[in-house]
C-alpha positions in Angstrom: -67.4 -25.5 -50.7 -65.8 -28.7 -50.6 -63.4 -29.2 -47.3 -60.6 -29.3 -50.1 -61.1 -26.1 -51.4 -61.7 -24.4 -48.0 -58.1 -25.9 -47.5 -56.7 -24.5 -50.4 -58.6 -21.1 -49.9 -56.7 -21.0 -46.5 -53.4 -22.1 -47.9 -53.4 -19.5 -50.9 -54.7 -17.0 -47.9 -51.2 -17.4 -45.6 -49.1 -16.4 -48.4 -49.4 -12.5 -48.9 -49.0 -12.6 -45.0 -45.9 -15.0 -45.0 -44.5 -13.3 -47.9 -45.1 -9.6 -47.3 -44.6 -7.0 -49.8 -45.8 -4.8 -52.5 -47.6 -7.1 -54.7 -47.8 -10.7 -55.8 -50.2 -13.2 -57.6 -50.5 -17.4 -57.0 -52.6 -20.0 -58.7 -53.3 -23.6 -58.0 -54.3 -25.7 -61.2 -55.2 -29.2 -60.8 -55.8 -32.0 -63.7 -56.4 -29.1 -66.0 -58.1 -26.6 -64.1 -57.8 -23.6 -61.7 -59.1 -24.7 -58.6 -57.9 -21.6 -56.9 -56.2 -18.2 -57.7 -55.0 -15.5 -55.6 -53.8 -11.8 -56.6 -52.8 -8.8 -54.0 -51.7 -5.6 -53.7 -50.0 -3.3 -56.1 -47.9 -3.7 -59.3 -46.9 0.2 -58.8 -47.2 1.9 -55.0 -46.6 5.3 -56.5 -49.4 5.5 -59.0 -51.9 3.2 -56.5 -52.2 0.6 -59.7 -53.0 -2.9 -58.0 -52.0 -6.2 -59.2 -54.7 -8.0 -61.6 -54.4 -11.7 -63.7 -53.5 -9.7 -66.7 -50.4 -7.8 -64.8 -47.1 -8.6 -67.1 -44.3 -9.9 -64.7 -40.6 -10.8 -66.1 -40.3 -14.5 -65.6 -36.8 -14.3 -65.8 -35.1 -17.9 -65.9 -38.1 -19.5 -66.1 -37.5 -18.6 -69.9 -35.2 -21.3 -70.2 -37.4 -24.5 -70.0 -39.1 -22.5 -72.9 -35.8 -22.3 -75.0 -35.0 -26.0 -74.2 -38.5 -27.0 -75.5 -38.0 -24.3 -78.8 -35.1 -26.4 -79.4 -36.4 -29.8 -79.1 -39.6 -28.6 -81.9 -36.7 -27.6 -84.1 -35.0 -30.8 -84.0 -38.0 -32.4 -84.5 -39.8 -30.0 -86.7 -37.0 -28.4 -88.6 -37.7 -24.9 -91.0 -37.7 -25.6 -94.8 -34.5 -23.9 -94.6 -33.1 -25.9 -91.4 -34.3 -28.9 -93.6 -32.7 -28.3 -97.0 -29.4 -28.0 -95.4 -29.3 -31.7 -94.0 -28.6 -32.9 -90.9 -30.5 -30.8 -88.4 -28.3 -31.7 -85.0 -25.0 -30.7 -86.9 -26.1 -27.4 -87.7 -26.8 -26.5 -84.1 -23.3 -28.4 -83.3 -21.4 -26.0 -85.8 -22.8 -23.0 -84.4 -21.9 -23.9 -81.0 -18.6 -24.4 -82.2 -18.4 -20.8 -83.7 -20.0 -19.1 -81.1 -17.1 -20.7 -78.4 -14.4 -22.3 -80.0 -13.1 -24.2 -77.1 -16.1 -26.1 -76.8 -14.7 -28.9 -79.4 -11.9 -29.1 -77.5 -13.6 -29.4 -74.4 -15.8 -32.2 -75.3 -18.7 -29.4 -74.7 -22.0 -30.5 -75.7 -25.5 -28.8 -76.4 -26.9 -31.3 -74.2 -24.0 -29.9 -71.5 -25.4 -26.3 -72.0 -29.3 -27.7 -71.4 -28.6 -29.3 -68.2 -26.2 -26.8 -66.6 -23.1 -29.1 -66.8 -21.1 -27.1 -69.2 -18.4 -26.2 -66.4 -18.6 -22.1 -68.2 -18.6 -19.7 -65.5 -21.5 -17.4 -65.2 -20.8 -14.6 -66.7 -23.5 -12.4 -64.6 -20.9 -13.1 -61.6 -18.2 -12.3 -63.9 -19.3 -8.9 -64.7 -18.1 -8.4 -61.3 -14.5 -8.6 -62.3 -15.0 -7.0 -65.8 -16.0 -3.7 -63.7 -19.4 -3.7 -63.9 -21.4 -1.1 -61.3 -24.8 -2.7 -60.2 -27.1 -0.4 -61.8 -25.1 -0.2 -65.5 -26.2 -1.0 -68.6 -25.8 -4.3 -70.3 -26.3 -4.8 -73.7 -26.4 -8.0 -75.8 -24.6 -6.9 -79.0 -22.3 -4.3 -77.6 -21.4 -6.4 -74.1 -21.9 -10.3 -75.0 -19.0 -10.8 -78.0 -16.4 -9.6 -75.5 -17.8 -11.8 -72.6 -17.5 -14.9 -74.9 -13.9 -13.7 -76.3 -12.5 -13.9 -72.1 -14.4 -17.3 -71.7 -11.7 -19.3 -72.2 -11.7 -22.2 -69.5 -14.0 -24.0 -67.5 -14.0 -24.9 -63.8 -14.9 -28.1 -64.1 -14.9 -31.0 -66.9 -18.3 -30.8 -69.1 -20.6 -33.3 -67.8 -19.0 -34.2 -64.6 -20.9 -31.3 -62.1 -23.9 -29.3 -61.9 -23.2 -25.5 -62.0 -25.7 -22.7 -62.9 -24.2 -20.3 -65.6 -26.4 -18.3 -67.8 -23.9 -18.3 -70.2 -25.4 -21.8 -70.9 -28.8 -20.6 -72.2 -27.3 -17.1 -74.1 -25.5 -19.5 -76.4 -28.3 -22.1 -76.8 -30.6 -18.6 -77.9 -27.7 -17.2 -80.2 -27.5 -20.8 -81.8 -30.7 -21.1 -82.6 -31.3 -17.6 -84.2 -28.0 -18.5 -86.2 -29.2 -21.7 -87.0 -32.8 -20.5 -88.0 -32.3 -17.1 -89.1 -34.8 -16.1 -87.1 -35.4 -14.1 -84.4 -35.9 -15.9 -80.8 -38.6 -13.9 -79.6 -40.8 -14.7 -83.2 -39.9 -18.4 -82.8 -40.8 -18.9 -79.1 -44.1 -17.0 -80.0 -44.9 -19.2 -83.0 -43.8 -22.5 -81.8 -44.4 -22.7 -77.9 -46.3 -19.4 -76.8 -48.9 -19.4 -78.9 -49.5 -23.3 -79.0 -49.9 -22.9 -75.1 -52.5 -20.1 -75.2 -50.4 -17.4 -73.6 -51.7 -14.5 -75.4 -49.7 -11.5 -73.9 -46.8 -13.6 -73.1 -43.4 -12.1 -75.2 -39.6 -11.9 -75.4 -38.5 -8.7 -73.7 -34.5 -8.4 -73.5 -34.4 -5.2 -72.1 -35.1 -4.8 -68.4 -35.7 -1.4 -68.6 -38.2 -1.5 -71.1 -40.6 -4.1 -69.6 -44.3 -3.6 -70.3 -46.3 -1.2 -67.6 -47.3 -1.2 -65.0 -45.7 -3.9 -63.2 -42.8 -2.4 -60.6 -40.1 -4.4 -59.0 -39.3 -3.4 -55.5 -35.9 -3.6 -53.2 -36.3 -3.7 -49.6 -38.6 -4.5 -46.7 -41.4 -3.2 -44.7 -38.3 -2.3 -42.0 -36.3 -0.1 -44.1 -39.1 0.6 -47.1 -39.5 -0.6 -50.4 -37.4 1.3 -53.5 -38.1 1.0 -57.0 -35.4 -1.2 -58.6 -33.7 -0.2 -61.6 -32.5 -3.0 -63.8 -30.7 -1.9 -67.1 -29.8 -5.1 -68.5 -30.7 -7.2 -71.9 -30.7 -10.8 -72.0 -32.1 -13.2 -74.5 -32.2 -17.3 -73.7 -31.2 -17.4 -70.7 -34.2 -15.0 -69.5 -36.4 -12.3 -71.1 -40.0 -13.6 -71.4 -42.8 -11.7 -69.4 -46.2 -13.3 -68.7 -48.9 -12.7 -66.4 -50.8 -14.7 -64.0 -53.6 -15.7 -66.8 -50.6 -16.8 -69.3 -49.0 -18.8 -66.7 -52.4 -20.5 -66.1 -52.6 -21.3 -69.7 -48.9 -22.9 -69.6 -49.4 -25.0 -66.8 -52.8 -26.4 -68.6 -50.5 -27.0 -71.5 -48.2 -28.5 -69.7 -50.6 -30.9 -68.1 -51.4 -32.2 -71.5 -48.1 -32.3 -73.2 -46.9 -34.7 -70.1 -49.6 -37.5 -71.3 -48.0 -37.7 -74.7 -44.3 -39.5 -74.4 -43.8 -38.1 -78.0 -43.8 -34.3 -76.6 -40.7 -32.0 -75.7 -41.6 -31.8 -72.1 -42.5 -34.9 -71.6 -39.0 -35.6 -72.9 -37.4 -32.9 -70.6 -38.9 -34.3 -67.7 -37.4 -37.8 -68.1 -34.0 -38.2 -65.7 -30.5 -37.6 -66.6 -27.4 -38.5 -65.3 -24.0 -37.0 -65.2 -20.8 -39.1 -66.9 -20.5 -41.1 -63.7 -24.0 -42.1 -63.6 -25.2 -40.2 -60.5 -28.6 -39.1 -61.6 -28.8 -35.2 -62.2 -31.8 -33.2 -60.8 -31.9 -30.5 -64.0 -32.6 -31.3 -67.2 -33.5 -29.0 -70.1 -33.8 -25.9 -68.4 -36.4 -27.7 -65.5 -35.4 -28.8 -62.0 -36.6 -32.0 -60.2 -37.3 -30.7 -56.2 -38.6 -33.2 -53.8 -41.1 -31.7 -51.4 -41.3 -34.3 -48.7 -41.5 -37.5 -50.5 -43.1 -35.3 -53.5 -41.2 -35.2 -57.3 -42.1 -31.8 -58.5 -40.6 -30.7 -61.7 -40.1 -26.7 -62.1 -37.9 -23.8 -61.9 -37.8 -20.0 -60.5 -36.7 -16.8 -62.1 -35.1 -13.7 -60.2 -34.8 -10.3 -61.0 -33.8 -7.1 -59.0 -37.1 -6.2 -57.5 -38.6 -9.9 -58.6 -38.8 -13.3 -57.4 -41.2 -16.0 -59.2 -41.5 -20.0 -59.5 -43.4 -22.3 -61.1 -43.8 -26.2 -60.1 -45.4 -29.0 -61.5 -46.6 -32.1 -60.0 -47.2 -34.8 -62.5 -48.5 -37.4 -60.5 -50.9 -35.2 -58.9 -51.6 -33.4 -61.9 -51.0 -30.1 -60.0 -49.4 -27.0 -60.7 -48.7 -24.0 -58.4 -47.1 -20.5 -60.0 -46.4 -17.7 -57.4 -45.3 -14.4 -59.1 -43.2 -11.4 -56.6 -42.6 -8.0 -57.6 -40.5 -7.7 -54.7 -37.8 -10.3 -53.4 -39.9 -12.7 -51.2 -38.9 -16.3 -51.3 -41.1 -17.8 -54.2 -39.6 -20.8 -53.9 -40.4 -21.7 -50.7 -44.0 -19.8 -51.2 -44.7 -22.6 -53.8 -43.3 -25.2 -51.4 -46.0 -24.3 -48.8 -48.9 -24.3 -51.2 -48.1 -27.8 -52.6 -47.5 -29.1 -49.1 -50.8 -27.3 -47.8 -52.7 -28.5 -50.9 -51.3 -32.2 -50.8 -51.6 -32.3 -46.8 -47.8 -33.6 -46.8 -46.6 -31.1 -43.8 -42.9 -31.1 -43.0 -42.4 -34.3 -40.8 -41.6 -32.7 -37.1 -38.5 -34.5 -35.2 -37.0 -33.9 -31.7 -34.3 -31.3 -32.3 -30.4 -31.8 -31.8 -28.3 -30.2 -30.0 -25.2 -29.3 -32.4 -21.9 -30.3 -31.7 -19.4 -27.0 -30.7 -17.0 -27.9 -33.8 -19.6 -27.4 -36.2 -19.2 -23.7 -36.4 -16.4 -21.3 -38.0 -15.1 -20.7 -41.5 -13.6 -23.4 -43.4 -12.1 -23.6 -46.6 -12.9 -26.2 -49.8 -9.4 -27.4 -50.6 -10.7 -28.5 -54.3 -12.6 -25.6 -55.1 -11.0 -22.9 -53.1 -14.0 -21.5 -51.9 -15.1 -20.6 -47.9 -17.8 -22.1 -46.4 -19.1 -20.7 -43.0 -21.3 -22.3 -40.5 -23.4 -20.5 -38.2 -26.2 -20.8 -35.5 -29.7 -21.2 -36.7 -32.6 -19.5 -34.9 -34.2 -22.6 -35.1 -33.4 -25.7 -32.9 -31.3 -28.5 -34.5 -30.1 -26.8 -37.4 -26.6 -25.0 -38.3 -26.3 -22.6 -41.4 -24.6 -23.3 -44.0 -23.1 -20.7 -46.2 -21.3 -21.0 -49.3 -20.1 -17.1 -50.1 -23.7 -15.8 -50.4 -25.2 -14.0 -47.7 -28.2 -14.6 -48.9 -28.0 -17.9 -49.8 -27.9 -19.8 -46.2 -28.6 -23.4 -46.1 -30.5 -25.0 -43.2 -28.8 -28.5 -42.4 -31.0 -30.4 -40.4 -28.9 -32.3 -37.7 -29.5 -36.3 -37.5 -26.8 -36.5 -34.8 -24.3 -34.1 -33.0 -22.2 -33.9 -35.9 -24.3 -35.0 -39.0 -27.0 -33.5 -40.7 -28.7 -33.3 -44.4 -30.7 -31.0 -46.2 -33.1 -31.2 -49.2 -29.9 -31.2 -51.7 -27.1 -32.2 -49.5 -25.5 -33.6 -46.7 -22.9 -32.6 -44.2 -20.6 -33.8 -41.4 -18.3 -32.3 -38.9 -15.1 -34.4 -37.7 -13.4 -31.9 -35.6 -11.9 -29.3 -37.9 -12.5 -31.1 -41.0 -16.3 -30.3 -42.5 -17.5 -32.8 -45.4 -20.3 -32.1 -47.6 -22.1 -33.6 -50.5 -23.7 -31.3 -52.4 -26.3 -34.0 -54.0 -27.4 -31.9 -56.9 -24.3 -30.7 -57.9 -22.4 -34.0 -58.0 -19.5 -32.7 -55.6 -18.3 -33.6 -52.5 -16.5 -31.1 -50.6 -13.6 -31.4 -47.9 -12.8 -28.3 -46.5 -10.4 -27.4 -43.7 -10.8 -25.1 -40.4 -9.3 -21.8 -41.1 -7.2 -20.1 -37.9 -7.4 -16.1 -37.7 -3.6 -15.1 -37.5 -3.3 -11.4 -36.0 0.1 -11.1 -38.7 -2.1 -11.9 -41.1 -5.3 -9.5 -40.3 -2.7 -6.4 -40.3 -0.2 -7.4 -42.9 0.3 -4.3 -45.2 2.0 -6.4 -47.9 -1.9 -7.1 -49.4 -2.6 -3.8 -51.0 -1.6 -3.6 -54.9 -2.8 -4.1 -58.6 -3.5 -7.6 -59.7 -4.3 -8.7 -63.0 -5.7 -11.6 -64.4 -4.5 -12.3 -68.2 -7.3 -15.2 -68.7 -10.1 -13.1 -68.1 -8.8 -9.4 -68.9 -9.5 -8.1 -65.5 -7.4 -5.8 -62.5 -7.8 -6.2 -59.3 -6.7 -2.6 -56.7 -6.5 -3.5 -53.0 -6.2 -0.4 -51.0 -6.2 0.2 -46.7 -4.3 -1.2 -44.1 -4.4 -2.4 -40.4 -7.0 -4.9 -41.2 -9.4 -2.6 -42.9 -8.8 -3.6 -46.6 -11.0 -2.6 -49.4 -11.4 -4.2 -53.0 -12.7 -3.2 -56.7 -12.0 -4.5 -60.4 -11.3 -2.8 -63.7 -12.4 -4.6 -66.9 -14.2 -4.0 -70.4 -17.2 -2.9 -68.5 -15.8 0.0 -66.3 -14.4 0.7 -62.7 -16.5 -1.3 -60.6 -17.5 0.1 -56.7 -15.2 -0.3 -54.2 -16.6 -2.6 -51.7 -14.7 -4.1 -47.7 -12.9 -7.0 -47.5 -13.1 -9.5 -44.5 -10.5 -11.4 -43.2 -11.4 -15.1 -42.9 -8.4 -16.9 -41.3 -4.9 -18.1 -42.5 -4.6 -16.3 -45.7 -7.6 -16.1 -46.7 -10.1 -13.1 -47.0 -13.8 -12.4 -48.6 -14.6 -9.4 -50.8 -18.1 -8.5 -50.4 -20.4 -8.3 -53.8 -24.2 -7.5 -52.2 -25.3 -6.1 -55.1 -24.7 -7.1 -58.9 -25.9 -6.9 -62.3 -28.2 -9.7 -61.8 -30.2 -10.7 -58.9 -29.2 -12.8 -56.2 -25.4 -11.0 -56.7 -22.5 -13.3 -56.5 -22.5 -12.8 -52.3 -18.6 -13.1 -51.3 -16.0 -13.7 -53.2 -13.0 -16.1 -51.7 -9.7 -14.5 -52.0 -6.9 -16.9 -51.3 -3.6 -15.9 -51.1 -0.6 -17.0 -52.5 3.2 -16.5 -51.5 6.5 -17.3 -52.7 8.9 -18.9 -50.9 10.0 -15.8 -49.0 6.7 -15.1 -48.0 6.0 -12.2 -50.2 2.5 -12.0 -51.8 2.3 -12.8 -55.2 -1.3 -13.2 -56.1 -4.3 -14.9 -55.3 -7.1 -17.3 -56.6 -10.7 -16.0 -56.2 -14.2 -17.7 -56.6 -17.4 -17.5 -56.2 -19.9 -20.5 -56.0 -21.2 -19.3 -59.8 -17.7 -18.5 -61.1 -14.5 -19.7 -59.5 -10.6 -20.8 -59.8 -9.6 -17.4 -61.0 -5.8 -16.3 -60.8 -4.6 -13.0 -60.3 -1.0 -12.3 -59.9 0.4 -9.2 -58.2 2.1 -6.4 -60.6 5.6 -5.4 -59.7 
């Protein structure tokens, strides 16, 4: 055995120990060949069925790149029916305008959808405002048309920023079906899955009916693992299921395609920009991630009970895939493997003591979203949380008041926090929130509030600083969750579980008052869906 293969064995052996859970699978593909692979644990703990290379996992949002590849293939090689209708591009644009009438008015393009630059709020976050409970059923034919009817504005101008939105790829899936007159699953099978040699992969939109035996698990070793309940239907934004064997075939296929400048995959990996010329890191369902100077291209997937990630390093002809049937960080596991295989450990620098003024809660002036800065367990870092408690980002300090992470930089100057979210092309300036005893105990907040734009009613109850909130909408009556006072006139509404995973996390609630100081409404948002105004009912 070569020294390199011994190293790869050691790297893969460490993954199940570092990312503990019921089961998983991982592979390293180099120069179009499998170098090493691992499968471990159980696909189904209660039935004692182990994971093996043929076990099918839902690969969730990794589906997005397949949909983009299909769309590009249809542009280059249209069906006979499409060719008979004339210009192919105009057929796609026409269907976009039919499905989302505001697209024409807003100048929203198909490219904006493919690159997550549309400004459309994510519908899985919005389902909370429409009254969905975490374990509810959500069906495409029944529930998506009302969702599009309530998608009437954007939270930024198309092309100017990046914001992850599953609506983009739900739309692309439906546009493809309307243009071709054929089901998305059939087209994916014929034009992507079969050419790639993915013999057991298929589109399975209903998450309640994934092929056995694989079960997804929530929880951890301290609290126990429980079977995750999923009853959503999605197609385009997700929906594919695939085994490790399928993903191996796919990585080999992509390595071959990358060598052909005319292929859809080579086109998808080319750099993209925002309208101001800044480099965009997401293009055609693929994200560019720098791993200690290594340019890697790929995407992750998440569903309650599952975390998955695949990445390709073109200059090294290297691919890594990690599939978990639990909620450990698959992206971090892929990074660990890439760095270990290529012997690129994270550079160690002397830790810097953070300035005390870092810590607190801040409100970004433009987005009206709360940002929490907390101490990190690792020296020389602070943790930045944008509402969702599961998405804290460690900012490594370069000096006491400045720091950087993979996708952003940050600085603190007294009560002003500045963050440049490079991957999103957004610069934030946030001011520190100051808790006030009068606001905490105010009794004027409870009541009913309504947002006409999205047809959602918010109920606020409680008092003496302990408030609760819940939403009613076309999906039902949502669960009640606690609110937390952040400072000034700003509260957080917790949302630790939603239909999709990860959930929206905390929603920021910014109170509006009239000239007399009475509460008249609020603006609410999370990072996936922001800028919605609710008015208090009289």
